C-alpha positions as CSV (number, residue, x, y, z in Angstrom):
1,M,158.8,81.4,93.0
2,L,160.8,84.5,92.7
3,D,163.9,82.5,94.0
4,L,163.4,80.0,91.2
5,Y,163.1,82.8,88.8
6,R,166.3,84.2,90.0
7,L,168.0,80.9,89.6
8,M,166.8,80.4,86.1
9,C,167.9,83.9,85.1
10,R,171.3,83.2,86.5
11,I,171.6,80.0,84.4
12,R,170.3,81.8,81.3
13,S,172.8,84.6,81.8
14,F,175.6,82.2,82.4
15,E,174.9,80.2,79.3
16,I,174.6,83.2,77.0
17,A,177.9,84.6,78.4
18,A,179.6,81.2,78.0
19,E,178.4,81.1,74.4
20,Q,179.9,84.5,73.8
21,A,183.1,83.7,75.5
22,A,183.5,80.7,73.3
23,A,182.9,82.7,70.2
24,D,185.5,85.2,71.4
25,G,188.1,82.5,71.8
26,H,188.2,82.5,75.6
27,I,186.9,79.0,75.9
28,R,188.6,76.1,74.1
29,G,186.7,73.2,72.9
30,M,182.8,72.8,72.9
31,I,180.3,73.9,75.4
32,H,176.7,72.5,75.4
33,S,174.2,75.2,76.2
34,A,171.1,74.4,78.3
35,V,169.2,77.6,77.2
36,G,165.5,76.6,77.3
37,Q,166.0,73.9,79.9
38,E,166.4,76.0,83.0
39,A,163.2,75.0,84.7
40,V,164.3,71.3,85.1
41,A,167.4,72.1,86.9
42,A,165.9,74.8,89.1
43,G,162.7,72.8,89.9
44,V,164.6,69.7,90.9
45,C,167.7,71.2,92.7
46,G,165.5,73.8,94.5
47,N,164.1,70.7,96.5
48,L,167.5,69.2,97.4
49,R,169.6,69.5,100.6
50,R,173.2,70.4,100.5
51,E,174.1,66.9,101.5
52,D,172.1,65.4,98.6
53,V,174.3,64.6,95.5
54,I,173.7,65.0,91.9
55,T,175.4,63.7,88.7
56,S,175.2,65.3,85.4
57,T,176.0,65.1,81.6
58,H,177.9,67.1,79.1
59,R,175.2,69.5,79.2
60,N,175.6,70.4,82.9
61,H,176.0,74.0,83.6
62,H,172.4,74.5,84.7
63,H,172.5,71.6,87.1
64,A,175.8,72.7,88.7
65,L,174.5,76.2,89.2
66,A,171.2,75.0,90.5
67,K,172.9,72.9,93.0
68,G,174.9,75.8,94.3
69,V,178.2,75.8,92.5
70,D,179.7,79.3,92.5
71,P,179.2,80.9,89.1
72,T,182.5,82.7,89.1
73,A,184.4,79.6,89.9
74,M,182.5,77.8,87.3
75,M,183.2,80.4,84.6
76,A,186.8,80.4,85.5
77,E,186.7,76.6,85.0
78,L,185.4,77.0,81.6
79,F,188.2,79.5,80.8
80,G,190.7,77.1,82.1
81,R,191.9,79.3,84.9
82,D,193.6,78.4,88.2
83,T,190.6,79.9,90.2
84,G,188.2,77.4,88.4
85,V,186.1,75.1,90.7
86,C,188.3,72.2,89.4
87,K,191.4,74.4,89.0
88,G,191.0,74.6,85.3
89,K,191.5,70.9,84.7
90,G,187.8,69.8,84.0
91,G,186.5,72.4,81.7
92,S,182.9,72.6,80.7
93,M,182.0,68.9,80.5
94,H,183.6,67.9,83.9
95,I,182.3,70.3,86.5
96,A,182.3,69.0,90.0
97,D,182.1,70.5,93.5
98,F,181.7,68.0,96.2
99,N,181.3,70.8,98.8
100,V,177.8,71.3,97.4
101,G,177.0,67.8,96.4
102,M,177.8,68.2,92.8
103,I,179.8,65.0,92.4
104,G,180.5,65.3,88.7
105,A,179.5,65.9,85.1
106,N,181.0,63.8,82.2
107,G,180.8,63.4,78.5
108,V,179.9,59.6,78.4
109,V,176.3,59.4,77.5
110,A,174.1,57.9,80.3
111,A,177.2,57.4,82.6
112,S,175.6,59.8,85.1
113,I,172.9,57.3,85.8
114,A,175.3,54.5,86.8
115,I,177.4,56.9,88.8
116,A,174.4,58.2,90.7
117,A,173.3,54.7,91.4
118,G,176.7,54.0,92.9
119,A,176.5,57.1,95.0
120,A,173.0,56.1,96.2
121,Q,174.4,52.8,97.3
122,A,177.3,54.6,99.1
123,L,174.8,56.9,100.8
124,R,172.8,53.9,102.1
125,M,176.0,52.1,103.4
126,K,177.0,55.2,105.3
127,G,173.5,55.5,106.9
128,A,173.2,59.0,105.5
129,D,169.8,60.8,105.3
130,A,170.5,61.9,101.8
131,I,169.5,61.0,98.2
132,S,171.3,60.8,94.9
133,V,169.9,62.5,91.7
134,A,170.8,61.4,88.2
135,F,170.3,64.0,85.5
136,F,170.3,62.4,82.0
137,G,169.0,63.2,78.5
138,D,166.6,61.3,76.2
139,G,169.5,60.4,74.1
140,G,170.9,58.3,76.9
141,I,167.9,56.1,77.3
142,N,169.1,53.7,74.7
143,R,172.4,53.1,76.3
144,G,173.3,49.9,78.1
145,Q,174.3,51.5,81.4
146,C,170.9,53.1,81.5
147,L,169.2,49.8,81.9
148,E,171.8,48.4,84.0
149,A,171.7,51.3,86.5
150,F,167.8,51.2,86.5
151,N,167.9,47.5,87.3
152,F,170.4,47.8,90.1
153,A,168.6,50.8,91.6
154,A,165.3,48.9,91.5
155,A,166.7,45.6,92.7
156,Y,168.2,47.1,95.8
157,R,165.6,49.9,96.3
158,L,168.3,52.6,96.3
159,P,167.6,56.2,97.4
160,L,167.9,57.5,93.8
161,L,165.8,60.1,91.8
162,L,166.2,59.7,88.0
163,V,165.5,62.7,86.0
164,C,165.2,62.4,82.3
165,E,165.5,65.8,80.7
166,D,163.8,65.2,77.3
167,N,164.8,67.9,75.1
168,A,163.6,66.0,72.0
169,W,167.0,65.8,70.3
170,A,169.9,63.4,70.8
171,A,172.7,65.5,69.4
172,T,171.6,66.0,65.7
173,T,169.0,63.1,65.7
174,R,165.4,63.4,66.7
175,T,165.2,61.0,69.6
176,T,161.8,59.5,68.8
177,S,163.3,58.4,65.3
178,V,165.7,56.0,67.0
179,S,163.8,55.0,70.2
180,A,161.6,51.9,70.1
181,G,158.5,51.6,72.3
182,P,156.4,54.2,74.2
183,G,159.4,55.9,75.9
184,I,161.4,56.1,79.2
185,V,158.5,56.0,81.6
186,S,157.3,52.6,80.2
187,R,160.9,51.4,80.4
188,A,161.2,52.5,84.0
189,L,157.8,50.9,84.9
190,A,158.8,47.6,83.4
191,L,161.7,47.4,86.0
192,G,159.3,48.3,88.9
193,I,160.3,52.0,89.1
194,E,157.4,54.3,89.6
195,A,157.6,57.0,87.0
196,E,155.7,60.0,85.7
197,S,156.0,62.8,83.1
198,V,155.7,66.5,83.6
199,D,155.9,69.6,81.6
200,G,159.6,70.5,82.0
201,N,159.1,74.1,81.1
202,D,156.5,74.6,83.9
203,I,158.7,75.6,86.9
204,D,155.7,75.2,89.3
205,A,154.9,71.6,88.1
206,V,158.5,70.5,88.2
207,D,159.0,71.9,91.6
208,Q,155.9,70.4,93.0
209,R,156.3,66.9,91.4
210,T,160.0,66.8,92.5
211,R,159.1,67.8,96.1
212,A,156.7,64.8,96.3
213,L,159.0,62.3,94.7
214,I,161.9,63.3,96.9
215,E,159.8,62.8,99.9
216,L,159.1,59.3,98.9
217,V,162.7,58.4,97.9
218,R,164.1,59.9,101.2
219,A,161.5,57.8,103.1
220,G,163.0,54.5,101.7
221,S,160.4,53.7,99.0
222,G,163.2,53.0,96.3
223,P,164.0,54.9,93.2
224,R,161.6,57.1,91.3
225,L,161.8,58.6,87.8
226,L,160.6,62.1,86.7
227,H,160.5,62.5,82.9
228,C,160.6,66.2,82.2
229,R,159.5,67.2,78.6
230,T,161.5,70.3,77.6
231,Y,163.4,71.6,74.6
232,R,166.9,72.6,73.6
233,L,166.7,76.1,72.1
234,R,170.4,76.0,71.0
235,G,172.3,73.6,68.9
236,H,173.9,70.7,70.4
237,T,177.1,72.6,71.0
238,C,178.2,76.2,70.6
239,A,179.4,75.5,67.1
240,D,176.2,73.8,66.1
241,Q,173.8,76.1,64.1
242,A,171.1,73.2,64.3
243,T,170.1,73.6,60.6
244,Y,168.7,70.1,60.7
245,R,165.7,71.5,62.7
246,P,162.9,73.3,61.1
247,S,163.1,76.9,61.9
248,S,159.3,77.0,62.5
249,E,159.8,74.3,65.2
250,V,162.4,76.3,67.2
251,E,160.4,79.5,66.8
252,M,157.3,77.8,68.2
253,R,159.3,76.4,71.1
254,W,160.5,79.9,72.0
255,G,157.0,80.7,72.7
256,N,157.3,78.1,75.5
257,D,160.3,79.8,77.1
258,P,160.3,78.5,80.8
259,I,161.7,81.8,82.0
260,E,159.0,83.9,80.4
261,R,156.4,81.4,81.7
262,C,157.7,81.8,85.1
263,R,157.7,85.7,84.7
264,E,154.1,85.5,83.7
265,L,153.3,83.4,86.7
266,L,154.9,85.8,89.1
267,R,152.9,88.7,87.6
268,Q,149.7,86.6,88.2
269,Q,150.7,86.0,91.7
270,G,151.1,89.8,92.4
271,A,154.9,90.4,91.9
272,A,155.7,93.9,90.7
273,V,157.2,94.0,87.2
274,S,159.9,96.2,88.5
275,E,160.9,93.6,91.0
276,I,160.9,90.9,88.4
277,D,163.1,93.0,86.1
278,R,165.5,93.9,88.9
279,V,166.1,90.2,89.6
280,R,167.1,89.5,85.9
281,E,169.4,92.6,85.9
282,Q,171.2,91.5,89.1
283,E,171.8,88.0,87.7
284,A,173.0,89.5,84.4
285,D,175.5,91.8,86.4
286,L,176.6,88.8,88.5
287,I,177.6,86.8,85.4
288,E,179.2,89.8,83.8
289,L,181.4,90.2,86.8
290,A,182.2,86.4,86.8
291,V,183.5,86.8,83.2
292,A,185.6,89.8,84.2
293,R,187.2,88.0,87.0
294,S,187.7,84.8,85.0
295,L,189.6,86.9,82.3
296,A,191.7,88.4,85.0
297,A,192.6,85.1,86.7
298,G,195.9,83.3,86.1
299,W,196.6,80.1,84.3
300,P,197.3,76.8,86.4
301,D,200.9,76.1,87.0
302,A,202.3,73.2,85.0
303,G,202.9,71.3,88.1
304,E,199.1,71.0,88.8
305,A,199.0,68.4,86.0
306,Y,200.5,65.8,88.3
307,L,198.1,66.5,91.3
308,D,194.6,65.2,92.0
309,I,195.2,62.1,90.1
310,Q,195.1,58.4,91.0
311,T,198.4,56.6,91.0
312,A,197.8,52.8,90.2
313,G,200.3,50.1,91.1
314,A,202.7,52.3,92.8
315,A,205.5,50.6,94.8
316,S,204.8,50.1,98.4
């Protein structure tokens, strides 16, 4: 539990530092903070092996960090520097590190599900003892590729864990106001995918339910879906003040902060407050160093623009 707490503190420190860096002009474009959603990433990825793969969304920093992407290389990527995990080419919305099984994030809503389904098929064809995990938001459940990927995974019983990170808002729209029916669990069940909901701010619950589902998926039982109820404590982007949400709602949700809940759980389990505080301080120091190193790193050479790309129709 202390390891999970450490991971959540790392994510929180990273997101806050990234928000500040964007405000200071060091990050161009938008970033999508996952403050408040740390328990989903930590609880799920904490049960994965290195060879397991994940896909993510425009809001992906917490997933990447939880899967093991180096925080300094990630911060440098956000800064567009040549030491970035993608050499400064991907930026915030396109983090990828195949070395740890983070096979990519992207800004196309619900695309992560289709990509993860394809990855699951590839793992099966290779005979690998690994699974694929798709992180996606509640705003993606109404997209066509969500249904298509669900159907494909169910029809071919793919080794795929579907994780719906339900933070209640699709950009600036309350998701329930535009989603017909009882929700994602019922849609999955309709296609024969076993599904369940969990309190996504309860790190212990996410950890335990994920462990059980992964065991089933890895054993060949086909895809499973875990619906994690959480809340986005920031706006949709770093420039979004989220004035469309009642302040009382956000204040109430801060009272359900997953990190504070984990901290209290640790205290109940006998961990010393000094030890808990030291973990948070260590992670804050780690991210502060990541920012400093990223600022000191160089910019990519212009020639890099022509590398790592696919050439279609080239003459033989």
